[in-house]
VEXKOL-258305 format. One record per residue (C-alpha): residue number from 1; residue in one letter; x, y, z. Coordinates in steps of 0.1 Angstrom, whole numbers. Example, Ala and Ser with C-alpha at 12.3 -4.5 7.8 and 13.67 -1.06 7.14 Angstrom:
2
+-----+-----+-------+-------+-------+
!   n ! res !    c1 !    c2 !    c3 !
+-----+-----+-------+-------+-------+
!   1 !   A !   123 !   -45 !    78 !
!   2 !   S !   137 !   -11 !    71 !
+-----+-----+-------+-------+-------+
This chain:
375
+-----+-----+-------+-------+-------+
!   n ! res !    c1 !    c2 !    c3 !
+-----+-----+-------+-------+-------+
!   1 !   M !   700 !  1099 !  1140 !
!   2 !   A !   670 !  1122 !  1137 !
!   3 !   N !   637 !  1112 !  1154 !
!   4 !   L !   618 !  1094 !  1127 !
!   5 !   S !   585 !  1092 !  1147 !
!   6 !   L !   561 !  1111 !  1124 !
!   7 !   S !   524 !  1114 !  1120 !
!   8 !   R !   509 !  1100 !  1088 !
!   9 !   E !   502 !  1135 !  1075 !
!  10 !   A !   538 !  1146 !  1082 !
!  11 !   D !   552 !  1115 !  1066 !
!  12 !   L !   532 !  1121 !  1034 !
!  13 !   Q !   544 !  1156 !  1033 !
!  14 !   L !   580 !  1145 !  1034 !
!  15 !   E !   573 !  1119 !  1007 !
!  16 !   R !   559 !  1147 !   985 !
!  17 !   Q !   591 !  1168 !   992 !
!  18 !   L !   613 !  1139 !   983 !
!  19 !   K !   595 !  1134 !   950 !
!  20 !   T !   602 !  1170 !   942 !
!  21 !   L !   639 !  1169 !   952 !
!  22 !   N !   648 !  1135 !   939 !
!  23 !   K !   642 !  1136 !   902 !
!  24 !   P !   646 !  1106 !   877 !
!  25 !   A !   683 !  1103 !   870 !
!  26 !   I !   700 !  1098 !   837 !
!  27 !   K !   730 !  1086 !   856 !
!  28 !   T !   738 !  1079 !   893 !
!  29 !   F !   771 !  1075 !   911 !
!  30 !   K !   785 !  1076 !   946 !
!  31 !   T !   813 !  1099 !   957 !
!  32 !   Q !   842 !  1090 !   979 !
!  33 !   E !   825 !  1110 !  1007 !
!  34 !   G !   795 !  1088 !  1005 !
!  35 !   D !   771 !  1112 !   987 !
!  36 !   T !   747 !  1097 !   961 !
!  37 !   I !   746 !  1119 !   931 !
!  38 !   D !   719 !  1118 !   905 !
!  39 !   C !   726 !  1134 !   871 !
!  40 !   V !   693 !  1151 !   862 !
!  41 !   D !   683 !  1169 !   831 !
!  42 !   I !   693 !  1206 !   836 !
!  43 !   N !   658 !  1217 !   825 !
!  44 !   K !   640 !  1193 !   849 !
!  45 !   Q !   661 !  1200 !   880 !
!  46 !   P !   644 !  1205 !   914 !
!  47 !   A !   650 !  1242 !   915 !
!  48 !   L !   625 !  1247 !   887 !
!  49 !   D !   597 !  1233 !   908 !
!  50 !   H !   596 !  1265 !   928 !
!  51 !   P !   562 !  1282 !   922 !
!  52 !   L !   579 !  1315 !   911 !
!  53 !   L !   601 !  1296 !   885 !
!  54 !   K !   572 !  1279 !   866 !
!  55 !   N !   581 !  1298 !   834 !
!  56 !   H !   618 !  1303 !   841 !
!  57 !   K !   642 !  1294 !   813 !
!  58 !   V !   676 !  1281 !   825 !
!  59 !   Q !   704 !  1306 !   819 !
!  60 !   T !   735 !  1283 !   812 !
!  61 !   R !   759 !  1313 !   812 !
!  62 !   P !   757 !  1349 !   825 !
!  63 !   V !   755 !  1377 !   799 !
!  64 !   T !   781 !  1398 !   817 !
!  65 !   F !   811 !  1394 !   841 !
!  66 !   P !   827 !  1420 !   864 !
!  67 !   T !   859 !  1436 !   851 !
!  68 !   G !   891 !  1447 !   869 !
!  69 !   S !   897 !  1416 !   891 !
!  70 !   P !   933 !  1414 !   905 !
!  71 !   K !   956 !  1387 !   892 !
!  72 !   K !   961 !  1356 !   912 !
!  73 !   S !   989 !  1358 !   937 !
!  74 !   S !  1018 !  1334 !   929 !
!  75 !   K !  1019 !  1326 !   966 !
!  76 !   S !   983 !  1315 !   967 !
!  77 !   K !   973 !  1279 !   973 !
!  78 !   T !   938 !  1270 !   963 !
!  79 !   S !   917 !  1243 !   978 !
!  80 !   Y !   912 !  1224 !   946 !
!  81 !   I !   876 !  1220 !   935 !
!  82 !   R !   878 !  1206 !   900 !
!  83 !   H !   882 !  1171 !   885 !
!  84 !   E !   881 !  1155 !   920 !
!  85 !   R !   847 !  1140 !   913 !
!  86 !   E !   830 !  1122 !   885 !
!  87 !   S !   811 !  1146 !   862 !
!  88 !   C !   776 !  1143 !   849 !
!  89 !   P !   769 !  1140 !   812 !
!  90 !   D !   764 !  1172 !   791 !
!  91 !   G !   729 !  1186 !   796 !
!  92 !   T !   726 !  1173 !   831 !
!  93 !   V !   735 !  1186 !   866 !
!  94 !   P !   746 !  1168 !   898 !
!  95 !   I !   718 !  1167 !   924 !
!  96 !   R !   728 !  1152 !   958 !
!  97 !   R !   701 !  1127 !   967 !
!  98 !   T !   680 !  1138 !   997 !
!  99 !   S !   668 !  1114 !  1023 !
! 100 !   K !   638 !  1116 !  1046 !
! 101 !   E !   662 !  1121 !  1075 !
! 102 !   D !   678 !  1150 !  1057 !
! 103 !   L !   644 !  1167 !  1055 !
! 104 !   I !   636 !  1160 !  1091 !
! 105 !   K !   669 !  1175 !  1102 !
! 106 !   A !   663 !  1205 !  1079 !
! 107 !   T !   632 !  1215 !  1099 !
! 108 !   S !   654 !  1222 !  1129 !
! 109 !   M !   683 !  1238 !  1111 !
! 110 !   P !   689 !  1274 !  1122 !
! 111 !   K !   679 !  1298 !  1094 !
! 112 !   E !   671 !  1331 !  1110 !
! 113 !   S !   706 !  1332 !  1124 !
! 114 !   M !   720 !  1334 !  1089 !
! 115 !   T !   702 !  1366 !  1081 !
! 116 !   Q !   717 !  1388 !  1109 !
! 117 !   I !   749 !  1406 !  1099 !
! 118 !   G !   752 !  1427 !  1131 !
! 119 !   P !   757 !  1414 !  1166 !
! 120 !   Q !   727 !  1393 !  1178 !
! 121 !   T !   699 !  1411 !  1196 !
! 122 !   S !   679 !  1379 !  1201 !
! 123 !   F !   683 !  1342 !  1197 !
! 124 !   P !   657 !  1330 !  1171 !
! 125 !   A !   642 !  1295 !  1175 !
! 126 !   G !   664 !  1289 !  1205 !
! 127 !   H !   696 !  1289 !  1186 !
! 128 !   R !   724 !  1309 !  1203 !
! 129 !   F !   746 !  1323 !  1177 !
! 130 !   H !   775 !  1346 !  1172 !
! 131 !   T !   787 !  1365 !  1142 !
! 132 !   V !   817 !  1387 !  1133 !
! 133 !   N !   823 !  1404 !  1100 !
! 134 !   V !   832 !  1436 !  1081 !
! 135 !   G !   806 !  1451 !  1058 !
! 136 !   M !   803 !  1480 !  1033 !
! 137 !   K !   787 !  1512 !  1044 !
! 138 !   K !   751 !  1516 !  1032 !
! 139 !   D !   758 !  1544 !  1008 !
! 140 !   V !   753 !  1529 !   974 !
! 141 !   P !   739 !  1497 !   959 !
! 142 !   Y !   763 !  1468 !   956 !
! 143 !   F !   761 !  1442 !   928 !
! 144 !   G !   785 !  1416 !   941 !
! 145 !   V !   810 !  1404 !   967 !
! 146 !   D !   844 !  1387 !   960 !
! 147 !   G !   871 !  1373 !   982 !
! 148 !   R !   895 !  1345 !   990 !
! 149 !   L !   883 !  1326 !  1021 !
! 150 !   E !   909 !  1306 !  1039 !
! 151 !   V !   898 !  1270 !  1044 !
! 152 !   W !   901 !  1251 !  1077 !
! 153 !   N !   888 !  1219 !  1091 !
! 154 !   L !   873 !  1222 !  1126 !
! 155 !   T !   861 !  1199 !  1153 !
! 156 !   V !   824 !  1207 !  1155 !
! 157 !   A !   797 !  1188 !  1176 !
! 158 !   K !   768 !  1172 !  1158 !
! 159 !   D !   744 !  1200 !  1167 !
! 160 !   Q !   768 !  1229 !  1162 !
! 161 !   Y !   774 !  1249 !  1130 !
! 162 !   S !   804 !  1269 !  1120 !
! 163 !   F !   805 !  1291 !  1088 !
! 164 !   T !   830 !  1313 !  1070 !
! 165 !   N !   811 !  1332 !  1043 !
! 166 !   M !   800 !  1363 !  1025 !
! 167 !   W !   766 !  1380 !  1028 !
! 168 !   I !   743 !  1399 !  1003 !
! 169 !   Q !   712 !  1415 !  1018 !
! 170 !   N !   684 !  1439 !  1010 !
! 171 !   G !   649 !  1447 !  1022 !
! 172 !   P !   629 !  1453 !  1054 !
! 173 !   P !   632 !  1427 !  1082 !
! 174 !   D !   600 !  1408 !  1073 !
! 175 !   Q !   609 !  1407 !  1036 !
! 176 !   L !   647 !  1405 !  1040 !
! 177 !   N !   663 !  1390 !  1009 !
! 178 !   V !   695 !  1372 !  1018 !
! 179 !   I !   722 !  1353 !   998 !
! 180 !   L !   752 !  1336 !  1015 !
! 181 !   A !   780 !  1315 !  1002 !
! 182 !   G !   812 !  1301 !  1018 !
! 183 !   W !   824 !  1270 !  1036 !
! 184 !   T !   811 !  1252 !  1066 !
! 185 !   V !   818 !  1223 !  1090 !
! 186 !   S !   782 !  1213 !  1099 !
! 187 !   P !   775 !  1176 !  1107 !
! 188 !   A !   738 !  1185 !  1110 !
! 189 !   I !   737 !  1198 !  1074 !
! 190 !   N !   761 !  1174 !  1057 !
! 191 !   G !   762 !  1144 !  1079 !
! 192 !   D !   800 !  1144 !  1083 !
! 193 !   Q !   829 !  1164 !  1097 !
! 194 !   L !   842 !  1175 !  1063 !
! 195 !   T !   848 !  1211 !  1053 !
! 196 !   R !   824 !  1218 !  1024 !
! 197 !   L !   811 !  1246 !  1004 !
! 198 !   F !   776 !  1259 !  1013 !
! 199 !   T !   749 !  1282 !  1001 !
! 200 !   F !   719 !  1297 !  1017 !
! 201 !   W !   691 !  1320 !  1006 !
! 202 !   T !   658 !  1334 !  1018 !
! 203 !   A !   633 !  1360 !  1005 !
! 204 !   D !   616 !  1368 !  1038 !
! 205 !   G !   642 !  1368 !  1066 !
! 206 !   A !   640 !  1330 !  1068 !
! 207 !   R !   604 !  1331 !  1080 !
! 208 !   T !   589 !  1307 !  1054 !
! 209 !   T !   613 !  1307 !  1024 !
! 210 !   G !   647 !  1295 !  1015 !
! 211 !   C !   672 !  1268 !  1026 !
! 212 !   Y !   707 !  1256 !  1026 !
! 213 !   N !   722 !  1242 !   994 !
! 214 !   Q !   696 !  1222 !   975 !
! 215 !   L !   673 !  1212 !  1003 !
! 216 !   C !   645 !  1232 !   986 !
! 217 !   P !   637 !  1244 !   950 !
! 218 !   G !   653 !  1278 !   942 !
! 219 !   F !   691 !  1277 !   934 !
! 220 !   V !   696 !  1267 !   897 !
! 221 !   L !   726 !  1245 !   891 !
! 222 !   T !   744 !  1248 !   858 !
! 223 !   N !   778 !  1231 !   865 !
! 224 !   C !   781 !  1194 !   856 !
! 225 !   S !   803 !  1184 !   885 !
! 226 !   I !   802 !  1209 !   914 !
! 227 !   T !   773 !  1209 !   939 !
! 228 !   P !   766 !  1236 !   965 !
! 229 !   N !   779 !  1213 !   993 !
! 230 !   Y !   811 !  1203 !   974 !
! 231 !   P !   839 !  1190 !   997 !
! 232 !   L !   871 !  1211 !  1001 !
! 233 !   R !   897 !  1184 !  1007 !
! 234 !   L !   927 !  1207 !  1010 !
! 235 !   T !   925 !  1227 !  1042 !
! 236 !   S !   950 !  1249 !  1060 !
! 237 !   T !   975 !  1240 !  1087 !
! 238 !   Y !   999 !  1262 !  1106 !
! 239 !   E !  1025 !  1253 !  1079 !
! 240 !   E !  1004 !  1256 !  1047 !
! 241 !   Q !   975 !  1279 !  1039 !
! 242 !   Y !   947 !  1271 !  1014 !
! 243 !   D !   919 !  1293 !  1003 !
! 244 !   V !   890 !  1293 !   980 !
! 245 !   K !   880 !  1322 !   958 !
! 246 !   I !   843 !  1329 !   958 !
! 247 !   L !   823 !  1355 !   939 !
! 248 !   I !   786 !  1363 !   941 !
! 249 !   Y !   774 !  1389 !   916 !
! 250 !   Q !   743 !  1400 !   898 !
! 251 !   D !   742 !  1396 !   860 !
! 252 !   Q !   725 !  1429 !   856 !
! 253 !   P !   709 !  1423 !   821 !
! 254 !   T !   690 !  1393 !   835 !
! 255 !   G !   689 !  1402 !   873 !
! 256 !   N !   701 !  1367 !   883 !
! 257 !   W !   727 !  1363 !   911 !
! 258 !   W !   756 !  1340 !   901 !
! 259 !   L !   779 !  1319 !   922 !
! 260 !   V !   814 !  1316 !   908 !
! 261 !   L !   845 !  1298 !   921 !
! 262 !   S !   882 !  1299 !   917 !
! 263 !   D !   905 !  1320 !   894 !
! 264 !   D !   893 !  1299 !   865 !
! 265 !   N !   858 !  1314 !   870 !
! 266 !   V !   839 !  1282 !   875 !
! 267 !   F !   802 !  1290 !   872 !
! 268 !   V !   783 !  1268 !   897 !
! 269 !   G !   748 !  1282 !   892 !
! 270 !   Y !   726 !  1311 !   902 !
! 271 !   W !   697 !  1324 !   923 !
! 272 !   P !   670 !  1336 !   898 !
! 273 !   K !   657 !  1371 !   901 !
! 274 !   E !   622 !  1358 !   905 !
! 275 !   L !   630 !  1345 !   940 !
! 276 !   F !   635 !  1380 !   954 !
! 277 !   N !   616 !  1412 !   955 !
! 278 !   H !   643 !  1434 !   969 !
! 279 !   L !   675 !  1424 !   950 !
! 280 !   S !   666 !  1434 !   915 !
! 281 !   G !   687 !  1466 !   917 !
! 282 !   G !   716 !  1454 !   938 !
! 283 !   A !   720 !  1450 !   975 !
! 284 !   E !   721 !  1476 !  1003 !
! 285 !   T !   743 !  1454 !  1026 !
! 286 !   V !   773 !  1431 !  1018 !
! 287 !   A !   797 !  1416 !  1043 !
! 288 !   W !   825 !  1391 !  1049 !
! 289 !   G !   831 !  1371 !  1080 !
! 290 !   G !   819 !  1341 !  1101 !
! 291 !   I !   790 !  1327 !  1120 !
! 292 !   A !   790 !  1302 !  1149 !
! 293 !   I !   759 !  1285 !  1162 !
! 294 !   A !   759 !  1268 !  1195 !
! 295 !   G !   746 !  1233 !  1203 !
! 296 !   K !   717 !  1225 !  1226 !
! 297 !   N !   740 !  1225 !  1256 !
! 298 !   G !   749 !  1261 !  1249 !
! 299 !   N !   785 !  1254 !  1239 !
! 300 !   S !   796 !  1273 !  1207 !
! 301 !   P !   818 !  1258 !  1181 !
! 302 !   P !   852 !  1272 !  1169 !
! 303 !   M !   850 !  1298 !  1141 !
! 304 !   G !   876 !  1303 !  1113 !
! 305 !   S !   907 !  1284 !  1124 !
! 306 !   G !   896 !  1282 !  1160 !
! 307 !   L !   922 !  1309 !  1170 !
! 308 !   L !   925 !  1347 !  1169 !
! 309 !   N !   959 !  1363 !  1169 !
! 310 !   L !   979 !  1386 !  1147 !
! 311 !   S !   992 !  1360 !  1123 !
! 312 !   F !   976 !  1349 !  1091 !
! 313 !   R !   994 !  1316 !  1094 !
! 314 !   S !   972 !  1305 !  1124 !
! 315 !   T !   942 !  1328 !  1122 !
! 316 !   C !   916 !  1325 !  1094 !
! 317 !   Y !   917 !  1352 !  1068 !
! 318 !   I !   895 !  1365 !  1041 !
! 319 !   R !   917 !  1384 !  1016 !
! 320 !   N !   914 !  1402 !   983 !
! 321 !   I !   881 !  1415 !   995 !
! 322 !   Q !   862 !  1434 !   968 !
! 323 !   Y !   827 !  1445 !   958 !
! 324 !   V !   811 !  1450 !   924 !
! 325 !   D !   798 !  1485 !   917 !
! 326 !   T !   770 !  1499 !   896 !
! 327 !   Q !   793 !  1498 !   865 !
! 328 !   N !   800 !  1461 !   870 !
! 329 !   K !   835 !  1467 !   881 !
! 330 !   F !   855 !  1452 !   910 !
! 331 !   R !   864 !  1478 !   936 !
! 332 !   N !   885 !  1478 !   968 !
! 333 !   P !   868 !  1488 !  1000 !
! 334 !   D !   892 !  1517 !  1006 !
! 335 !   G !   880 !  1528 !  1040 !
! 336 !   A !   843 !  1522 !  1034 !
! 337 !   L !   841 !  1491 !  1057 !
! 338 !   E !   823 !  1489 !  1091 !
! 339 !   Q !   831 !  1463 !  1117 !
! 340 !   H !   803 !  1442 !  1132 !
! 341 !   L !   817 !  1426 !  1163 !
! 342 !   D !   802 !  1400 !  1185 !
! 343 !   R !   796 !  1408 !  1221 !
! 344 !   S !   810 !  1376 !  1234 !
! 345 !   T !   846 !  1370 !  1245 !
! 346 !   C !   849 !  1339 !  1222 !
! 347 !   Y !   853 !  1355 !  1188 !
! 348 !   G !   869 !  1386 !  1174 !
! 349 !   L !   882 !  1404 !  1142 !
! 350 !   K !   914 !  1421 !  1132 !
! 351 !   D !   910 !  1446 !  1103 !
! 352 !   W !   946 !  1445 !  1091 !
! 353 !   K !   940 !  1459 !  1056 !
! 354 !   N !   967 !  1436 !  1041 !
! 355 !   C !   973 !  1410 !  1068 !
! 356 !   G !  1010 !  1418 !  1066 !
! 357 !   R !  1014 !  1412 !  1028 !
! 358 !   K !  1005 !  1437 !  1001 !
! 359 !   E !   992 !  1410 !   977 !
! 360 !   M !   965 !  1401 !  1003 !
! 361 !   Y !   949 !  1436 !  1003 !
! 362 !   Y !   921 !  1440 !  1015 !
! 363 !   C !   923 !  1414 !  1042 !
! 364 !   I !   908 !  1406 !  1076 !
! 365 !   L !   916 !  1380 !  1103 !
! 366 !   F !   888 !  1367 !  1124 !
! 367 !   G !   875 !  1337 !  1145 !
! 368 !   G !   879 !  1322 !  1179 !
! 369 !   E !   879 !  1289 !  1198 !
! 370 !   G !   842 !  1289 !  1209 !
! 371 !   G !   831 !  1273 !  1242 !
! 372 !   R !   808 !  1289 !  1268 !
! 373 !   C !   804 !  1323 !  1252 !
! 374 !   G !   788 !  1352 !  1270 !
! 375 !   D !   761 !  1374 !  1256 !
+-----+-----+-------+-------+-------+
């Protein structure tokens, strides 16, 4: 339980934030996970209270969609994300109700850690973190990232965070524009040990802007059933593998960055162009991999599946890695990837190209068991 001892001024500030985030609902229901969902008018959702979105008109569908995506593998098993939860009525979107405790915990959530693609050079805000990933060389602008992220359920302490995700970044350090999406096991964020989707954004290297999921105005939701923290019930075991297809891409005619799930192209929502000052013409940096953030005692959580070996049946993979080019076409990396490896002995990465099966190209294996990780 978070420390709820607050000054009167701090308490009033939280009440103002709650009023912004918890809008009047047309319908309310509780999910099997215990989330309270308010169905809010799509044009009155909390995202639009961001000062930069005062005159923003909600885009219910993108104008364009990238071309050339590979067909779904017949051997793929997807962590199902549709029709598992009650939907909101037409014209409304599902907003997970935020509590005062959620906002208190949010003030101590690590955000700067999410912005560093390369190995850590410092530990911001006292959070010791580790990251491993592959990223495209900084030669041309990139307009999207795509991939199938294998889904695992991990044992993570209440103050630890483990992420498997994709990054989009651009801008100087003090104005770094960042978008992330993937899955996480993070009791501090979600209040449980479930594997859930997550999103994150910032427009200034997480100094003053941005947040996870819907804990602040910004990300515009357009889907009537899927939230940014949607639970992924089907997770991998050593016998069966499940993954989730995630695409983040820029709808170039509007400049908005869309989040799309699964082979059915389920549009979840988007980050409006107005939020960013360095992502209007694509991104300089894109990457795929994982982040592990240690608890207060210095112990780091597992990343990926919690193992790293040469088998995709026991090590977490990200497969069918692609980026979106200036012509709005999906492209394979084809030798243009760079590895960003953590200095610790806890985590690693295997750039296997196809992870032993041609239908998985381009594929990486990554992760590790965590513990007392060295610098």
